[in-house]
C-alpha positions in Angstrom: 0.0 0.0 0.0 2.9 2.4 0.7 4.0 2.1 -2.9 0.5 3.0 -4.1 0.3 6.1 -1.9 3.9 7.1 -2.9 3.4 6.4 -6.6 -0.2 6.5 -7.5 -1.0 5.6 -11.1 -1.7 8.4 -13.5 -3.6 8.3 -16.8 -1.7 9.0 -20.0 -3.4 12.3 -20.9 -2.5 15.7 -22.2 -4.6 18.5 -20.6 -5.2 21.9 -22.2 -7.7 23.8 -19.9 -7.5 27.0 -21.9 -7.4 25.5 -25.4 -10.0 27.9 -26.8 -10.7 31.4 -25.7 -14.0 32.2 -24.0 -15.3 33.9 -27.2 -14.2 31.0 -29.5 -15.8 28.5 -27.2 -19.1 30.4 -27.0 -19.2 30.8 -30.8 -18.4 27.1 -31.4 -21.2 26.1 -28.9 -23.8 28.2 -30.7 -22.8 26.9 -34.2 -22.8 23.2 -33.1 -26.2 23.6 -31.4 -27.7 24.7 -34.7 -25.8 22.7 -37.3 -25.6 19.2 -35.8 -28.4 16.7 -36.4 -29.0 15.6 -32.8 -30.7 12.3 -32.0 -32.0 10.4 -28.9 -30.5 6.9 -29.0 -31.5 4.0 -26.8 -29.2 1.4 -25.1 -29.7 -2.1 -23.8 -29.7 -2.6 -20.0 -30.8 -5.5 -17.7 -34.1 -3.7 -17.4 -34.5 -3.5 -21.2 -33.8 -0.7 -23.7 -33.8 2.8 -22.3 -33.0 6.3 -23.7 -29.4 7.5 -23.4 -29.3 10.3 -20.8 -28.0 12.7 -23.4 -28.3 13.6 -27.1 -25.7 12.4 -29.6 -24.5 12.7 -33.1 -21.8 10.8 -35.1 -19.9 12.5 -37.9 -16.9 11.3 -40.0 -15.6 9.7 -43.1 -18.2 7.5 -44.9 -16.5 4.2 -43.8 -16.0 5.2 -40.1 -18.9 3.1 -38.7 -18.7 2.7 -35.0 -20.7 0.3 -32.7 -21.0 0.7 -28.9 -23.7 -0.2 -26.4 -25.6 -2.0 -29.1 -25.8 1.2 -31.1 -24.5 1.2 -34.7 -23.3 4.7 -35.7 -23.2 5.4 -39.4 -21.4 8.7 -39.9 -23.1 11.9 -41.0 -20.9 14.2 -43.1 -18.6 16.7 -41.3 -20.4 20.0 -40.6 -18.3 23.2 -40.8 -17.8 23.9 -37.1 -17.0 20.3 -36.3 -14.5 20.1 -39.2 -12.7 23.2 -37.9 -12.5 21.8 -34.4 -11.2 18.5 -35.8 -8.4 20.3 -37.7 -7.4 22.2 -34.6 -7.4 19.1 -32.4 -5.3 17.2 -34.9 -2.7 20.1 -34.9 -2.5 20.1 -31.1 -2.4 16.3 -30.6 -0.3 15.3 -33.6 -2.9 12.6 -34.3 -5.3 12.1 -37.2 -9.0 11.6 -36.8 -11.7 10.3 -39.2 -14.7 10.4 -36.9 -16.2 12.1 -33.8 -18.9 11.2 -31.2 -20.7 14.4 -30.2 -22.6 14.3 -26.8 -25.0 17.0 -25.8 -25.6 17.2 -22.1 -28.7 19.4 -21.7 -28.4 19.9 -18.0 -26.6 18.3 -15.0 -29.1 15.4 -15.0 -27.6 14.2 -18.4 -24.6 11.9 -17.8 -22.4 9.1 -19.1 -21.6 6.0 -16.9 -18.3 4.3 -16.3 -16.9 2.8 -19.5 -13.7 2.5 -21.6 -13.4 3.1 -25.3 -12.0 -0.4 -26.1 -13.9 -1.4 -29.2 -11.6 -3.3 -31.7 -11.9 -0.8 -34.4 -10.2 1.8 -32.2 -7.0 -0.1 -32.0 -4.9 -1.1 -29.0 -3.7 2.4 -27.9 -6.3 4.9 -29.3 -5.7 8.6 -29.2 -9.0 10.3 -28.3 -9.2 14.1 -28.3 -12.1 15.4 -26.1 -13.2 19.0 -26.7 -15.6 20.6 -24.2 -18.0 23.5 -24.9 -20.5 25.2 -22.6 -20.7 24.7 -18.8 -18.0 22.9 -16.8 -18.7 19.2 -16.0 -16.8 16.8 -13.9 -14.8 14.1 -15.8 -13.6 11.1 -13.7 -11.0 8.6 -14.7 -10.8 5.4 -12.4 -7.8 3.0 -12.5 -9.0 -0.6 -13.1 -6.6 -2.3 -10.7 -6.3 0.2 -7.8 -9.5 2.2 -8.0 -7.6 5.4 -7.9 -9.7 8.3 -9.4 -8.4 11.3 -11.3 -10.9 14.0 -11.8 -11.0 17.0 -14.1 -13.3 19.9 -14.5 -13.9 20.1 -18.2 -14.9 23.7 -18.8 -15.8 25.3 -22.1 -12.8 25.6 -24.4 -10.8 22.8 -22.8 -9.1 19.9 -24.6 -8.2 16.6 -23.0 -6.3 14.1 -25.1 -6.4 10.4 -23.9 -3.7 8.2 -25.3 -1.4 5.2 -24.6 -2.8 2.7 -22.2 -5.5 4.9 -20.8 -8.4 3.0 -22.4 -6.9 -0.4 -21.4 -6.2 0.5 -17.8 -8.8 3.2 -16.9 -12.5 3.8 -17.1 -14.1 7.2 -17.4 -17.5 8.8 -16.8 -19.4 12.1 -16.7 -21.5 11.8 -13.5 -24.8 13.5 -12.9 -24.6 16.9 -11.3 -28.2 18.1 -10.6 -27.0 21.6 -9.5 -25.6 22.2 -13.0 -28.2 24.0 -15.1 -26.5 24.9 -18.4 -25.7 22.9 -21.5 -22.4 21.2 -22.4 -21.4 19.8 -25.8 -18.5 17.4 -25.9 -16.7 16.1 -29.0 -14.5 13.1 -28.8 -12.4 12.8 -32.0 -11.0 9.4 -32.8 -9.6 7.2 -35.6 -11.8 4.2 -36.6 -10.4 1.3 -38.6 -13.2 0.4 -41.0 -14.9 -2.9 -40.3 -14.8 -5.7 -43.0 -17.8 -5.8 -45.2 -20.8 -7.6 -43.7 -19.9 -6.9 -40.1 
């Protein structure tokens, strides 16, 4: 236990809390709210299929199909504001992205549970660039073996890049925060390896 307290595990992330200016962040939020085709997906649970506690959209290159939680995401074309954010995230992270999952948290009661982005089409050590717009929300990373939790306040205009063994060794979530009243839009840019035909 002494070693754990002296050398706690840390996720392999790059954190840019002031990546966009306040004005740039507000403008991007307004553009995305209008231009993105939002949808209300449902997911499978032990109690049956229930609506996701947030709105979503999936954009990217035509063959960047992504399946998670029983939801098959066929990409919509890049919209202008999303394409601009993608190019900026690529320049900062040094990675290339062909797709993005966009989550719209309408208030603090919208959330995302513990999970890791470990689908085969993401590869063994995916680089995922997470851009936040709107109100600040808590983002937790929990180490699988030790239970150590690393928390970030993802405010509007911030960029968090997850890489290396983060998806293999950590899970993450956006917990419910009932006291938060404003909206947040989060974009997680990633590279999807196209699935073979028929899958």
